[in-house]
Each structure stands twice: as C-alpha cells, then as structure tokens.
C-alpha positions in Angstrom: 80.8 287.2 -28.3 78.6 287.3 -25.0 77.4 290.0 -22.6 76.2 288.9 -19.5 74.2 291.2 -17.5 73.7 290.7 -13.8 71.0 292.1 -11.7 73.4 294.7 -9.9 73.9 295.8 -13.5 77.7 294.5 -13.9 78.7 292.9 -17.1 80.9 290.4 -18.3 81.7 290.0 -22.0 82.8 286.5 -23.6 84.3 285.6 -26.6 84.2 281.9 -27.5 85.1 280.0 -30.6 83.4 277.4 -32.9 83.4 274.7 -30.5 82.5 277.0 -27.5 86.1 277.2 -25.9 86.5 280.7 -24.1 88.6 283.2 -26.3 88.8 286.0 -24.2 86.8 287.6 -21.1 86.4 291.0 -19.5 85.1 291.0 -16.4 83.0 293.9 -14.4 86.0 295.8 -13.5 86.9 296.1 -17.2 89.9 293.5 -16.8 90.4 291.9 -20.3 92.0 288.3 -20.4 92.7 286.8 -23.8 95.2 284.1 -22.8 92.7 281.6 -21.6 93.8 277.7 -21.7 91.3 274.5 -21.5 92.3 271.3 -19.6 93.9 268.7 -20.9 91.5 265.7 -21.6 88.7 268.2 -22.7 86.9 266.1 -25.6 84.2 267.2 -28.1 81.2 264.8 -28.7 78.6 264.9 -31.7 75.1 264.4 -29.8 73.5 263.7 -33.0 70.9 266.7 -32.6 70.7 270.1 -32.1 71.7 270.9 -28.4 73.1 274.5 -28.3 74.4 277.3 -30.3 77.5 278.5 -31.1 78.7 282.1 -32.8 74.6 282.1 -33.5 74.7 279.1 -35.4 73.0 275.5 -34.1 75.3 273.0 -33.2 75.0 269.4 -32.3 78.3 269.3 -30.5 78.7 269.4 -26.9 81.9 269.8 -24.5 83.1 267.1 -22.0 85.5 267.5 -19.0 87.2 265.3 -16.7 87.9 267.3 -13.4 89.7 264.1 -11.9 93.4 263.9 -11.8 96.4 261.1 -12.0 96.7 258.7 -14.3 95.1 255.5 -15.5 94.2 252.8 -12.7 
C-alpha cells in the first residue's frame, strides 16, 4: 500500500501487486476503485540489477508499456 500526500494535504492510496500493477486506488475524495486494468502489450523485463522496490522488497524488474496503437507495419 502506498500513500501519497500532496502539498494541500490531499492523499491518494494505491495498492499494487508484486509486479507493480495497480490493484486498487483511493483518491482524495475517498472514491475507491478496485477494478483496474492494464493495457495489452505490457511486458516486464529483468534489468539484472536492483532498480526499485515492490511491497517493501527490492526488485530487478521494470515495466515497459507501448502507448502506440495499431498493428504491425
């Protein structure tokens, strides 16, 4: 669970899985969302070194997303 506090004291709560994908989100108004989706074509790459943490555990993985549409050309 990650809690972000902004300068105006608004907070966001985010829960993520072991790969860093968003599982639930609670915004500053208290609206809770637990049906999040991840885009197609998302891949997880092993960077070979520690680059971040997930659930308090160091991880060598990064997530790369493709925001371009369309098929192969």
